[in-house]
Every structure is written in C-alpha cells, then in structure tokens.
C-alpha positions in Angstrom: -7.0 -12.3 51.3 -4.1 -12.4 48.9 -4.7 -13.5 45.3 -1.9 -15.0 43.2 -2.0 -14.3 39.5 0.5 -17.0 38.6 -2.0 -19.0 36.5 -2.8 -15.9 34.5 0.9 -15.1 33.9 1.5 -18.8 33.0 -1.4 -18.7 30.5 -0.1 -15.5 28.9 3.3 -17.1 28.3 1.9 -20.6 27.6 3.9 -22.2 30.4 3.1 -25.3 32.3 3.9 -25.9 36.0 6.8 -28.1 35.0 8.2 -25.3 32.8 8.0 -22.8 35.6 9.6 -25.2 38.0 12.5 -25.9 35.6 13.0 -22.3 34.6 13.0 -20.9 38.2 14.5 -23.8 40.1 11.5 -23.8 42.4 10.0 -27.1 43.7 7.1 -28.3 41.6 4.9 -28.5 44.6 5.6 -24.8 45.4 4.6 -23.7 41.9 1.6 -26.0 42.0 0.3 -24.5 45.3 0.7 -21.0 43.9 -1.0 -21.9 40.7 -4.0 -23.4 42.6 -3.9 -20.5 45.2 -3.5 -22.9 48.1 -0.1 -21.7 49.3 0.0 -20.5 52.9 3.7 -19.4 53.0 6.2 -18.3 50.4 9.9 -17.7 50.4 11.2 -14.3 49.3 13.6 -16.0 46.9 10.6 -17.8 45.2 8.8 -14.4 44.7 12.0 -13.0 43.3 12.4 -16.0 40.9 8.8 -15.7 39.7 9.1 -11.9 39.1 12.3 -12.4 37.1 10.8 -15.1 35.0 7.6 -13.2 34.2 9.3 -9.8 34.1 6.7 -8.4 36.5 6.4 -6.6 39.8 5.3 -8.2 43.0 2.1 -6.2 42.6 1.4 -7.9 39.3 2.0 -11.3 40.8 0.0 -10.8 44.0 -3.0 -8.8 44.8 -4.5 -8.0 48.2 -8.3 -8.2 48.3 -10.5 -7.3 51.3 -12.0 -10.3 53.0 -15.7 -10.8 52.2 -18.0 -10.6 55.2 -19.8 -13.9 55.2 -21.9 -13.2 58.3 -24.8 -12.0 56.1 -25.0 -8.6 57.7 
C-alpha cells in the first residue's frame, strides 16, 4: 500500500485543502482525495506541484508500506 503524507505536511505548514489547491493549481477534489488517502491515480504534474509547494522529495510525500496479511495466518 502507498501512504500519502499530505495531511502531515499540510498540518506542519498550517494549510487547508483550499490553500493547497490555490497555491498549486490542483483541483480541490484531487487535493482532498490525497488528504483523505482515497486517491487511486495521480498525475506526475500533481506530484511535482506538491513537492515544490512543500519543498520535499517524493519519498517524503509518499511512503510504500507492505500489505498486511489479513488471512489470519
């Protein structure tokens, strides 16, 4: 699973979804889905815009975590 740290970065900089949307030019629904970690696809330009805004690397914005085995074994 891929984890998005947008909400953490936004909290650090005290930004709202509307602020990020305005500052990056990204659609509010795109920012909202990343904030809520419900996004299933993302454009490279969106990743670039977010990394520029938060002055971070892609690795600081996203993290890959191994899937949890829910079979109980």
